Structure formats: structure tokens, C-alpha cells
C-alpha positions in Angstrom: 0.0 -0.1 0.1 1.3 3.4 -1.1 -0.8 5.5 1.3 -4.1 5.4 3.4 -6.3 6.9 0.7 -8.7 4.1 -0.3 -10.0 3.1 -3.6 -13.3 2.2 -2.1 -15.9 4.5 -1.1 -16.1 3.1 2.6 -13.3 3.7 5.1 -12.9 2.7 8.6 -12.0 6.2 9.8 -14.8 8.3 10.3 -13.1 11.5 9.5 -12.6 10.3 6.0 -15.0 11.1 3.2 -15.6 9.6 -0.3 -15.5 11.9 -3.1 -18.1 11.9 -6.0 -17.0 8.9 -8.1 -17.8 7.4 -11.4 -19.2 3.9 -11.5 -19.1 1.1 -14.0 -21.5 -0.1 -16.7 -22.6 -3.7 -17.3 -25.6 -4.7 -19.5 -28.7 -3.2 -21.0 -31.9 -3.2 -19.0 -35.7 -2.5 -19.8 -38.7 -1.3 -18.0 -40.8 -3.6 -15.5 -43.7 -3.0 -13.2 -43.3 -3.5 -9.4 -46.3 -3.5 -7.0 -46.0 -2.9 -3.4 -47.5 -5.2 -0.9 -51.3 -4.4 -0.1 -50.7 -3.4 3.5 -48.1 -0.8 2.4 -50.6 1.9 3.4 -48.5 4.6 5.6 -47.4 7.6 3.8 -44.6 10.0 3.4 -45.9 13.6 4.0 -46.7 15.6 0.8 -49.1 16.7 -1.8 -50.7 14.5 -4.3 -49.2 14.2 -7.7 -51.2 15.0 -10.8 -51.0 12.7 -13.8 -49.2 15.4 -15.7 -46.5 15.7 -12.9 -45.9 12.1 -12.7 -45.5 12.0 -16.6 -43.0 14.9 -16.5 -41.0 13.3 -13.7 -41.0 10.0 -15.6 -39.7 11.7 -18.6 -37.0 13.6 -16.7 -35.8 10.7 -15.0 -35.8 8.7 -18.1 -33.8 11.3 -19.7 -31.2 11.5 -16.9 -30.7 7.7 -17.0 -30.8 7.3 -20.9 -27.1 7.7 -21.4 -26.6 4.4 -19.4 -29.0 2.4 -21.6 -27.4 -0.4 -23.3 -24.2 -0.1 -21.1 -25.3 -0.8 -17.7 -27.8 -2.8 -15.5 -30.0 -0.4 -13.6 -32.6 -0.8 -10.8 -34.5 2.5 -10.0 -37.7 3.5 -8.2 -39.2 6.7 -6.8 -41.9 6.5 -4.0 -44.4 9.1 -3.2 -46.9 9.5 -0.4 -48.4 6.2 0.7 -45.6 4.4 -1.1 -47.2 4.9 -4.6 -44.5 4.4 -7.2 -43.9 7.5 -9.3 -41.1 6.1 -11.4 -39.8 2.4 -11.9 -37.1 0.9 -14.0 -36.3 -2.6 -13.3 -37.4 -1.8 -9.9 -37.3 -5.3 -8.8 -34.1 -6.3 -10.3 -31.5 -7.2 -7.6 -28.0 -5.7 -8.4 -24.8 -5.3 -6.3 -25.7 -2.3 -3.9 -22.3 -1.4 -2.5 -22.7 0.8 0.5 -26.3 1.5 0.1 -26.6 -2.0 1.7 -25.8 -0.3 5.0 -29.4 1.0 5.1 -30.5 -2.6 6.0 -28.1 -2.8 9.2 -29.0 0.8 10.1 -32.8 0.4 10.1 -32.7 -3.0 11.6 -30.5 -1.8 14.4 -32.4 1.4 15.1 -35.7 -0.4 15.2 -34.9 -3.5 16.9 -32.2 -2.2 19.6 -33.5 1.3 19.8 -32.1 4.6 19.3 -30.5 4.8 22.9 -28.9 1.5 23.0 -25.2 1.5 24.0 -22.4 -0.9 24.0 -20.4 -1.5 27.3 -16.8 -2.3 27.7 -15.5 -3.4 31.3 -12.4 -3.8 33.1 -13.3 -6.5 35.9 -11.6 -8.7 38.4 -12.5 -11.0 41.2 -12.0 -8.6 43.7 -9.5 -5.9 45.1 -7.6 -6.6 48.3 -6.0 -4.0 50.6 -3.0 -2.3 49.2 -4.6 -2.1 45.9 -3.8 -5.7 44.9 -5.8 -7.5 42.3 -5.3 -11.2 43.5 -5.8 -12.9 39.9 -6.4 -11.6 36.4 -7.8 -8.4 35.0 -10.5 -9.0 32.4 -11.3 -6.7 29.5 -14.8 -7.8 28.4 -16.2 -6.4 25.0 -19.6 -6.3 23.7 -18.7 -5.2 20.3 -18.5 -1.4 20.6 -17.3 -0.2 17.1 -16.0 3.2 18.4 -14.0 2.1 21.3 -10.4 3.9 21.2 -7.2 3.6 22.8 -7.6 6.8 24.6 -11.0 5.4 26.1 -8.8 2.4 27.3 -6.1 4.8 28.6 -8.8 6.5 30.6 -9.9 3.2 32.0 -6.3 2.4 33.3 -6.1 5.9 34.7 -9.3 5.0 36.5 -8.0 1.9 38.0 -5.0 3.9 39.2 -7.1 6.7 40.7 -9.1 3.9 42.5 -6.0 2.7 44.1 -5.1 -0.3 42.0 -1.3 -0.9 42.2 -0.5 -4.5 41.6 -2.1 -7.2 39.4 -1.0 -10.8 40.5 -2.3 -12.3 37.4 -2.4 -11.0 33.8 -4.4 -9.1 31.3 -7.2 -11.4 29.8 -9.3 -10.3 27.0 -12.9 -11.7 26.6 -14.2 -11.3 23.0 -16.8 -14.0 23.2 -19.7 -11.7 22.6 -19.3 -11.9 19.0 -18.1 -14.8 16.9 -16.8 -15.7 13.5 -13.7 -14.9 11.5 -12.2 -11.5 11.6 -12.8 -10.8 7.9 -15.9 -11.8 5.8 -15.1 -14.7 3.4 -16.9 -13.0 0.7 -14.6 -9.9 0.6 -12.0 -9.5 -2.0 -8.6 -10.8 -0.8 -6.9 -7.8 -2.2 -8.6 -5.6 0.1 -7.3 -7.4 3.3 -4.8 -4.7 4.2 -6.9 -1.7 3.2 -8.5 0.2 6.4 -11.9 0.1 5.0 -11.9 -3.6 5.3 -10.6 -4.1 9.1 -11.4 -6.9 11.3 -14.6 -7.5 13.4 -14.2 -8.4 17.0 -16.2 -8.1 20.3 -13.2 -6.0 21.7 -12.4 -3.7 18.9 -9.9 -1.0 19.4 -9.6 2.1 17.0 -11.8 0.2 14.5 -9.1 -2.5 14.4 -6.3 -0.3 12.9 -3.2 1.0 14.3 -1.5 4.2 13.5 2.0 4.2 11.9 3.6 7.5 12.4 6.5 8.4 10.2 8.2 11.6 11.8 10.9 13.5 9.9 14.1 14.1 11.6 17.2 16.0 9.9 17.5 16.0 6.2 19.4 12.8 5.0 18.7 11.1 8.3 16.5 8.1 9.0 13.0 9.1 10.0 11.5 8.0 13.3 8.8 5.4 12.7 6.5 4.3 15.6 3.1 2.9 16.4 0.2 4.5 18.4 -0.8 3.0 20.5 2.5 1.4 21.4 2.4 -2.5 21.2 4.8 -5.3 20.7 2.1 -7.3 18.8 2.7 -5.4 15.6 6.2 -5.3 14.0 7.8 -3.0 11.4 10.9 -3.1 9.6 11.9 0.6 8.6 13.9 2.2 5.7 12.7 5.6 5.7 14.9 8.7 5.0 14.1 12.4 5.8 14.0 14.6 2.7 14.1 18.4 2.3 11.0 20.5 3.3 8.5 20.8 0.5 9.7 17.6 -1.2 7.5 14.7 -1.8 6.4 12.3 0.9 6.4 8.8 -0.7 6.0 5.9 1.8 5.5 2.3 0.8 4.1 0.1 3.4 4.0 -3.7 2.6 2.7 -6.6 4.7 5.2 -9.4 5.5 4.2 -13.2 5.7 3.9 -13.1 9.4 0.7 -11.5 10.8 1.0 -7.9 12.0 4.1 -7.5 10.5 5.0 -4.6 7.9 8.0 -3.4 5.8 8.0 0.5 5.7 10.4 2.3 3.1 10.5 5.5 1.4 11.0 9.3 2.1 9.2 11.8 4.3 9.6 15.6 3.7 10.9 17.6 6.6 8.4 19.5 8.7 6.6 19.8 12.1 4.0 17.1 11.3 4.1 13.2 11.1 2.9 11.5 8.0 0.4 8.9 9.5 -0.9 5.6 7.9 -3.5 3.3 9.2 -2.7 -0.5 9.2 -5.2 -3.4 9.7 -4.5 -5.4 12.8 -5.3 -9.2 12.9 -5.6 -11.5 16.0 -7.4 -8.4 17.6 -8.2 -9.8 21.1 -4.4 -10.6 21.6 -3.2 -7.3 20.1 -5.7 -5.5 22.5 -4.5 -7.6 25.5 -0.8 -6.6 24.6 -1.8 -2.8 24.3 -3.6 -2.9 27.8 -0.7 -4.6 29.4 1.8 -1.8 28.1 -0.8 0.9 29.2 -0.9 -0.7 32.8 3.0 -1.0 32.9 3.2 2.9 31.9 1.0 3.4 35.0 3.2 1.4 37.1 0.8 -1.4 37.4 2.7 -4.3 35.8 0.7 -7.3 35.5 2.9 -10.6 36.5 1.6 -12.8 33.8 1.6 -12.6 30.0 -1.5 -11.2 28.2 -3.8 -13.8 26.8 -7.3 -14.5 25.5 -9.9 -16.1 27.8 -13.3 -16.0 29.4 -14.3 -14.0 32.2 -15.6 -16.0 35.1 -18.9 -15.5 36.8 -18.8 -13.1 39.8 -16.3 -10.6 38.5 -16.6 -7.0 39.7 -16.5 -4.1 37.3 -13.4 -1.9 38.0 -14.3 0.4 35.1 -17.1 0.5 32.6 -17.2 2.5 29.4 -20.5 3.0 27.6 -20.4 3.7 23.9 -22.3 6.7 22.2 -26.0 5.9 21.8 -27.0 4.0 18.6 -28.4 6.8 16.8 -25.0 8.5 16.9 -23.2 5.4 15.9 -25.5 4.8 12.8 -25.3 8.5 12.0 -21.5 8.4 11.7 -21.8 5.0 10.0 -24.0 6.5 7.2 -22.2 9.9 7.1 -18.7 8.3 6.5 -19.8 4.9 5.1 -18.0 3.2 7.7 -17.7 -0.7 7.1 -16.4 -1.5 10.4 -19.3 -0.1 12.3 -21.8 -2.0 10.0 -20.0 -5.3 10.5 -20.0 -4.8 14.3 -23.7 -4.0 14.2 -24.5 -6.8 11.9 -23.0 -9.4 14.6 -24.6 -7.7 17.4 -28.0 -8.0 16.0 -27.3 -11.7 15.8 -26.2 -11.9 19.5 -29.0 -9.9 20.8 -31.7 -11.9 18.8 -30.7 -15.4 20.2 -28.0 -16.2 17.7 -24.5 -17.0 17.8 -23.4 -13.3 17.4 -21.8 -14.1 14.1 -22.6 -12.9 10.4 -25.1 -15.6 9.7 -27.1 -14.8 12.8 -26.9 -11.1 12.1 -28.1 -11.6 8.5 -31.1 -13.8 9.8 -32.1 -11.0 12.0 -32.1 -8.6 9.1 -34.2 -10.9 7.0 -36.6 -11.3 9.8 -36.9 -7.6 10.2 -37.6 -6.9 6.5 -40.3 -9.5 6.6 -41.9 -8.0 9.5 -41.9 -4.7 8.0 -43.5 -5.9 4.8 -40.3 -5.0 2.6 -40.2 -6.8 -0.7 -36.9 -8.7 -0.9 -37.1 -10.7 -4.2 -33.7 -11.8 -5.5 -32.0 -10.5 -2.3 -28.7 -12.0 -1.4 -26.8 -10.4 1.5 -23.4 -11.8 2.9 -22.3 -8.8 5.0 -23.5 -5.7 6.8 -21.4 -3.0 4.9 -21.9 -3.8 1.2 -18.3 -4.3 0.5 -18.7 -7.8 -1.1 -19.6 -7.7 -4.7 -21.6 -10.9 -4.1 -24.4 -8.9 -2.4 -27.6 -8.5 -4.4 -30.5 -6.0 -3.5 -33.2 -4.2 -5.6 -34.1 -0.5 -5.6 -37.6 -1.5 -4.6 -36.0 -3.2 -1.3 -33.9 -0.1 -0.5 -36.6 2.4 -1.2 -39.2 0.5 0.8 -37.0 0.5 3.9 -36.9 4.2 3.6 -40.7 4.5 3.2 -41.4 2.0 6.2 -39.2 4.2 8.4 -41.5 7.1 8.1 -44.2 5.0 9.9 -42.1 4.3 13.1 -43.7 5.5 16.2 -40.3 7.0 17.2 -40.3 9.2 14.2 -37.9 8.6 11.3 -34.4 8.3 12.5 -33.0 7.2 9.4 -33.7 10.6 7.7 -31.6 12.7 10.0 -28.9 10.0 10.0 -28.3 10.5 6.3 -25.8 13.2 4.9 -27.3 16.1 3.0 -26.2 16.0 -0.8 -23.5 18.4 -1.9 -22.9 19.3 1.8 -21.8 16.4 4.0 -20.1 13.0 4.4 -19.7 11.0 1.3 -22.2 13.2 -0.7 -20.2 16.4 0.0 -18.7 16.4 -3.5 -21.8 15.4 -5.3 -22.6 18.2 -7.7 -26.2 18.5 -7.0 -28.0 21.7 -8.4 -31.9 21.6 -7.7 -31.4 18.9 -5.0 -28.7 20.7 -3.2 -29.5 20.7 0.3 -32.9 19.0 -0.3 -31.6 15.3 -0.5 -30.5 13.1 2.3 -29.1 9.9 1.0 -26.7 6.8 1.3 -24.2 6.5 -1.6 -22.6 3.3 -2.7 -19.4 2.8 -4.7 -17.3 -0.4 -5.2 -15.7 -1.4 -8.5 -18.4 -1.5 -11.1 -21.1 -0.4 -8.9 -22.6 3.3 -8.3 -25.8 3.6 -6.3 -27.6 6.1 -4.0 -30.9 5.8 -2.0 -32.6 8.3 0.2 -35.0 10.9 0.6 -35.6 14.2 -1.6 -37.9 17.0 -0.4 -39.6 18.4 -3.4 -40.9 22.0 -3.9 -44.6 21.1 -4.1 -45.0 17.4 -3.0 -43.1 17.1 0.3 -40.5 14.3 0.9 -40.2 11.3 -1.5 -38.1 8.2 -1.4 -35.9 6.8 -4.0 -33.2 4.2 -4.8 -31.0 4.0 -8.0 -28.5 1.2 -8.4 -26.2 0.9 -11.4 -23.9 -2.0 -12.2 -21.5 -2.1 -15.0 -18.2 -3.5 -16.1 -16.0 -0.4 -17.0 -15.8 2.5 -14.6 -17.5 5.4 -16.1 -18.4 8.8 -14.5 -21.6 8.8 -16.4 -23.3 6.6 -14.0 -23.0 9.0 -11.0 -23.8 12.0 -13.3 -26.9 10.3 -14.5 -27.9 9.6 -10.9 -27.4 13.2 -9.9 -29.4 14.5 -12.8 -32.2 12.0 -11.7 -32.3 13.2 -8.2 -32.1 16.9 -9.3 -35.2 16.2 -11.5 -37.1 14.9 -8.5 -36.3 17.9 -6.3 -37.8 20.2 -9.0 -41.4 19.0 -8.6 
């Protein structure tokens, strides 16, 4: 990897945003009619559509998507009040949705877990003896918090010190049994394994299961200082980086070695006051976190006697520190704003665990399917293998995505999905979308992987209130025309 700028839309770092990107084109498609289920009776708020307006809208969206005809497979639908279809083009055709798939895990989580649900991470022990002695092991017990940071963990160690803990007669034991399954989804592209947008999934997840590699310039011509944050002996790096003149190019190459959590770092960093920072995926996450925690304890003068390890916390332990995550609605908002794959996968397995399953991908996907069926969401042709949409084997139709959005309008809690989506042309992954009439009037989830361009969300029209839409384009050759056509179609919706 030459840098941390990802080729995918999604990234494990919330502060990263994706640019307006071209998508690819696959095969020709024709119009089909799609009927909503008979009980689909609740409405988006808005005025009625005249026959003339519906014909005009149909013609304008057709014109926007026409350049893709014969070169792409498309699935598109627009719903008005009470779920009435205003526009349909292969609406029931299931295509690869990329990150628009996150609408499924977002809606399922918000509805089934509740907006205020929080993950909890605990440091626990069997007891605390006089003199601040922990007589055995200290357990770090995770529940799948996707946002736990190394600074949070440092805060936990500080709490232990402030509460008088001075000695640990056992070791650090990480209990990550709340979630199960392989760290990386088997359906993901193997070439993405070292990209930060495809980081591991674990019940004890630290810094979204990436580690910062800092390259700090020294004197011109001298070796740069390369170090990890947080410090750990569980990740190794061989360094061959020189410091170049100020204003020169920084060109760093980071290559994974055969051994897990081992990297070779080479190149040149320009002189200056700032580090060049890169994000590396970590594997064997629970053991890595155990090592990080041990070093944090040692830095506080609380050195465990035994080596860190993975295990299961016994019954009857007492919490020494407990860290709640932000409420779920904030986690979902961050996930949708920045198209965060890691958060989506953590939520998927959490759904599986809290609905009586094993806390793995399969049980999470089963929970999603039950939710969609209960909401009356058509799912013909649907095939889902992850929570994020990173796999190109996922298949979902525009009707499925848009119906999810319409059904969210009927929830007794209001529509949390609407405010969780970024505004087109202004925020998150939609920041660089060149909307005109829809600028600031559209909230949506974008989706991009190789050969896929998609957008699904809400548009507030001038005269007809809020409408829901989904447009998915699959193709073989990357082409900015797909994104341009989608933007023009959404602009057309906003004008009515």
C-alpha cells in the first residue's frame, strides 16, 4: 500500500469522506412494473401528484438515465406519499448495492435495538485486596463497541490507578466471546485485506481495529523515526525511511510481510513539523488489544505478573471500570455519514447476538431478514453476505432499499434514518456530489465499489413534500456517467 487513501468509498476512519466518483457499466435493461404489498399504507408527507406531474417526472428521470441504456444494468424506483410508485425501471431487479446495503443494518439496528442502545466495555476482576492488589487476572470484556478508542482504554487504566489499583498478581485477559466468526468476511475481495476500509470485526475492537503508523521526519538525510500509536509489541515493522528536504514529496510504501501484524516500511518523508500517519489493519485483534492494555498498565506502574492472553471472564467478577459507547443513533449517523464498514459489521453481529443467535454474520443476517419481513419489505432476489456492502456478491433491488426508507416514516419513534443520512452536496460521502436543484434537499446513502454506483434516500420536493428513491447501477467499465446520471435524476425529483 502506498498510502491510506482508499480506492473504495467506505473507510474505517470516520473523518474520511468519499468523493463523487464514477461507477461502471454492465448490461442493457428494460422497464418492469413493481407492485408494493397491499398493507403498504402509511405515507410520506406530501401533496398529491397529478397525472401530468408524474408524466413529467418519468420523462425527466428517463432522460437522466438514458445515457446508461445499453451499457449498464439499472434498478431504480421513486415512491411518493403512501408508497405509490412515481417512477420504476427494473425496480425489482436485484443488483450489487455497494454501501447502500448499510441501510438494512442501520434500519434493523435502530428499530430492533432502539435509538438509545449503548455498547459497554468493562475492566473487571474477582476482587480488590488491601493495598490495591488484584489477586488474579484483570479481564477486559467487550460487547462489540465499534467506536472504542485507545484513549478510552487509557482512561480506564487511569481510573484503576485513581481507585487505588497498584498490583495485578495475574495477567490481562481479553474476553471477546460476545461476537463470533472470522475477523474478515470470507466474501470480501482478498486484495482488500490490508486496506483500512476492510478492518477486522471483534467484540473487543480498538480504534476500529487499525493502528496508527507514524513517520516522523528528523534531519535531512537522516533516518526518519517510525513508531506505532498505541505502542504495542504485537505489531512489528522494519523501517527504511529517510528524511527529505522540506517541501519535497512524501513517498511511503508499506508492505505486509508473511507473518501476521508485520510490515515493511520504506521511502522518504518531507521535513516539517508534522508526522505522516498511516492506518494499518490489525489481525488477531483480542491478543493485540491484550498487549496494548498490558503496556498501558505498565506505563502507569501497574505491571501484571503474567503474560497477556485471550480467555473468558468467570462469573462473579466485579467491574473496576465500565465504558459506555455513544447511543446507537449517533453510531448509525457516523456509519452512514462516512460509510463506515467496520461499524456496519460490528452492528450486524450484535444483531445476531441480541436476537438469540451466535453473534456471527449468519445470525445477524437472519435478524435482518426477519426485520425486513416484519416490515413488509419486498426482498425478491435479495442475497446479502455482509453488513457493509463491501462484497460484490451482495444483491438487493431498488424496491427493497426504497421501501425500507418509506417504512421508516411510519415508525412510532419518528424517522431516525432521515436525520442519520448526509445532505447531498454538503456532508459526508455526498459532500462532493454536484447537485443543483437537489442541493441541500436530498439526504441519501451513496454506494461505490468497483463496477457499482448507487444512491438511495429522500428528496424534499418543492410542492409534494418528501419522497423516497433508490437508484443502483452496475457495470463493467468505470464511467463517471453513472454518477452523473444519478445526480441528474435526483435533481429532477427535487424540482417538482
